[in-house]
C-alpha positions as YAML, in Angstrom:
chain: A
units: angstrom
residues:
- id: 1
  name: UNK
  ca: [30.13, 12.59, -30.44]
- id: 2
  name: UNK
  ca: [26.34, 12.46, -30.12]
- id: 3
  name: UNK
  ca: [24.45, 12.25, -33.41]
- id: 4
  name: UNK
  ca: [21.83, 14.82, -34.40]
- id: 5
  name: UNK
  ca: [19.13, 12.12, -34.39]
- id: 6
  name: UNK
  ca: [19.99, 11.10, -30.80]
- id: 7
  name: UNK
  ca: [19.95, 14.75, -29.74]
- id: 8
  name: UNK
  ca: [16.57, 15.35, -31.40]
- id: 9
  name: UNK
  ca: [14.95, 12.24, -29.93]
- id: 10
  name: UNK
  ca: [16.36, 13.12, -26.50]
- id: 11
  name: UNK
  ca: [14.98, 16.65, -26.83]
- id: 12
  name: UNK
  ca: [11.55, 15.33, -27.82]
- id: 13
  name: UNK
  ca: [11.52, 13.05, -24.79]
- id: 14
  name: UNK
  ca: [12.41, 15.95, -22.51]
- id: 15
  name: UNK
  ca: [9.64, 18.07, -24.02]
- id: 16
  name: UNK
  ca: [7.11, 15.30, -23.27]
- id: 17
  name: UNK
  ca: [8.43, 14.47, -19.78]
- id: 18
  name: UNK
  ca: [6.15, 16.94, -17.92]
- id: 19
  name: UNK
  ca: [3.09, 15.45, -19.64]
- id: 20
  name: UNK
  ca: [4.14, 11.90, -18.75]
- id: 21
  name: UNK
  ca: [4.85, 12.93, -15.16]
- id: 22
  name: UNK
  ca: [1.43, 14.58, -14.90]
- id: 23
  name: UNK
  ca: [-0.30, 11.44, -16.22]
- id: 24
  name: UNK
  ca: [1.50, 9.21, -13.73]
- id: 25
  name: UNK
  ca: [0.71, 11.63, -10.90]
- id: 26
  name: UNK
  ca: [-2.99, 11.71, -11.81]
- id: 27
  name: UNK
  ca: [-3.20, 7.92, -11.90]
- id: 28
  name: UNK
  ca: [-1.57, 7.75, -8.45]
- id: 29
  name: UNK
  ca: [-4.05, 10.30, -7.10]
- id: 30
  name: UNK
  ca: [-6.98, 8.38, -8.56]
- id: 31
  name: UNK
  ca: [-6.23, 5.36, -6.37]
- id: 32
  name: UNK
  ca: [-8.07, 5.24, -3.06]
- id: 33
  name: UNK
  ca: [-5.90, 4.12, -0.15]
- id: 34
  name: UNK
  ca: [-7.37, 3.43, 3.29]
- id: 35
  name: UNK
  ca: [-4.96, 4.11, 6.14]
- id: 36
  name: UNK
  ca: [-4.55, 1.84, 9.18]
- id: 37
  name: UNK
  ca: [-2.38, 3.00, 12.06]
- id: 38
  name: UNK
  ca: [-0.52, 0.55, 14.28]
- id: 39
  name: UNK
  ca: [-0.07, 1.97, 17.76]
- id: 40
  name: UNK
  ca: [-0.52, 0.77, 21.33]
- id: 41
  name: UNK
  ca: [-0.59, -2.85, 20.10]
- id: 42
  name: UNK
  ca: [-3.77, -2.13, 18.10]
- id: 43
  name: UNK
  ca: [-4.80, -1.62, 14.50]
- id: 44
  name: UNK
  ca: [-6.79, 1.58, 14.13]
- id: 45
  name: UNK
  ca: [-9.33, 1.42, 12.68]
- id: 46
  name: UNK
  ca: [-9.73, -2.29, 13.34]
- id: 47
  name: UNK
  ca: [-12.19, -2.59, 10.42]
- id: 48
  name: UNK
  ca: [-11.66, -0.97, 7.04]
- id: 49
  name: UNK
  ca: [-14.20, -0.95, 4.19]
- id: 50
  name: UNK
  ca: [-12.96, -0.43, 0.65]
- id: 51
  name: UNK
  ca: [-14.07, -1.22, -2.90]
- id: 52
  name: UNK
  ca: [-12.55, -3.75, -5.29]
- id: 53
  name: UNK
  ca: [-9.39, -2.29, -6.81]
- id: 54
  name: UNK
  ca: [-8.53, -0.13, -3.81]
- id: 55
  name: UNK
  ca: [-5.69, -0.52, -1.32]
- id: 56
  name: UNK
  ca: [-4.92, -0.41, 2.38]
- id: 57
  name: UNK
  ca: [-1.72, 1.01, 3.88]
- id: 58
  name: UNK
  ca: [-0.68, -0.07, 7.38]
- id: 59
  name: UNK
  ca: [1.82, 2.21, 9.16]
- id: 60
  name: UNK
  ca: [3.64, 1.29, 12.36]
- id: 61
  name: UNK
  ca: [3.59, 4.24, 14.78]
- id: 62
  name: UNK
  ca: [5.10, 2.31, 17.70]
- id: 63
  name: UNK
  ca: [8.35, 3.63, 19.14]
- id: 64
  name: UNK
  ca: [10.24, 0.34, 19.55]
- id: 65
  name: UNK
  ca: [8.11, -2.61, 18.44]
- id: 66
  name: UNK
  ca: [7.84, -4.32, 15.07]
- id: 67
  name: UNK
  ca: [4.59, -5.77, 13.73]
- id: 68
  name: UNK
  ca: [3.31, -7.56, 10.65]
- id: 69
  name: UNK
  ca: [0.00, -8.17, 8.91]
- id: 70
  name: UNK
  ca: [-0.83, -11.88, 8.60]
- id: 71
  name: UNK
  ca: [-3.83, -13.24, 6.66]
- id: 72
  name: UNK
  ca: [-4.39, -16.80, 7.99]
- id: 73
  name: UNK
  ca: [-7.22, -17.62, 5.55]
- id: 74
  name: UNK
  ca: [-4.84, -16.99, 2.66]
- id: 75
  name: UNK
  ca: [-2.39, -19.68, 3.63]
- id: 76
  name: UNK
  ca: [-0.61, -17.48, 6.14]
- id: 77
  name: UNK
  ca: [0.19, -14.69, 3.65]
- id: 78
  name: UNK
  ca: [2.17, -12.16, 5.71]
- id: 79
  name: UNK
  ca: [3.77, -8.77, 5.19]
- id: 80
  name: UNK
  ca: [7.39, -8.14, 6.02]
- id: 81
  name: UNK
  ca: [8.04, -6.95, 9.55]
- id: 82
  name: UNK
  ca: [7.12, -3.30, 9.93]
- id: 83
  name: UNK
  ca: [9.57, -1.50, 12.16]
- id: 84
  name: UNK
  ca: [8.73, 1.93, 13.64]
- id: 85
  name: UNK
  ca: [7.62, 4.34, 10.89]
- id: 86
  name: UNK
  ca: [7.55, 1.58, 8.23]
- id: 87
  name: UNK
  ca: [4.44, 1.04, 6.16]
- id: 88
  name: UNK
  ca: [3.07, -1.69, 3.91]
- id: 89
  name: UNK
  ca: [0.51, -1.38, 1.12]
- id: 90
  name: UNK
  ca: [-1.76, -4.14, -0.16]
- id: 91
  name: UNK
  ca: [-4.04, -3.89, -3.18]
- id: 92
  name: UNK
  ca: [-7.33, -5.85, -3.09]
- id: 93
  name: UNK
  ca: [-8.70, -7.13, -6.42]
- id: 94
  name: UNK
  ca: [-11.53, -9.35, -5.14]
- id: 95
  name: UNK
  ca: [-14.57, -8.73, -2.94]
- id: 96
  name: UNK
  ca: [-14.53, -10.46, 0.41]
- id: 97
  name: UNK
  ca: [-13.78, -10.28, 4.09]
- id: 98
  name: UNK
  ca: [-10.05, -10.39, 4.83]
- id: 99
  name: UNK
  ca: [-9.37, -11.03, 8.51]
- id: 100
  name: UNK
  ca: [-5.83, -10.49, 9.70]
- id: 101
  name: UNK
  ca: [-3.71, -10.34, 12.83]
- id: 102
  name: UNK
  ca: [-0.18, -9.40, 13.78]
- id: 103
  name: UNK
  ca: [2.30, -12.25, 13.25]
- id: 104
  name: UNK
  ca: [4.24, -11.77, 16.50]
- id: 105
  name: UNK
  ca: [1.21, -10.43, 18.46]
- id: 106
  name: UNK
  ca: [-1.84, -12.53, 17.44]
- id: 107
  name: UNK
  ca: [-4.08, -10.70, 19.92]
- id: 108
  name: UNK
  ca: [-3.91, -7.71, 17.55]
- id: 109
  name: UNK
  ca: [-6.69, -8.26, 15.01]
- id: 110
  name: UNK
  ca: [-8.34, -6.44, 12.15]
- id: 111
  name: UNK
  ca: [-10.43, -6.95, 9.05]
- id: 112
  name: UNK
  ca: [-10.59, -5.49, 5.56]
- id: 113
  name: UNK
  ca: [-14.05, -5.68, 3.97]
- id: 114
  name: UNK
  ca: [-13.87, -5.34, 0.17]
- id: 115
  name: UNK
  ca: [-17.13, -4.68, -1.70]
- id: 116
  name: UNK
  ca: [-18.04, -4.42, -5.39]
...
């Protein structure tokens, strides 16, 4: 049998759940995410400019081909393979120029410019 204290604390949590959900939703909306489309063996746009603390999301819109995002200047840091309709998000905490290319298709290139 559930104790009265457990029932009361559970009820209080449920009463506060909408407020907590609203706070999490607002924090998610406050984040700026630049979108990069992968289609026709190209990143579009090829250059993205964001501010420190913002993110970039790459989405594969190809019908049959997988791609990745590889940052050679960062020791070959690479996303997982993005199959059709997959996406990958990266958060950038430092200013700089982040050049990248597709792991399996190195002719596909792009750059993320992060400013203060």
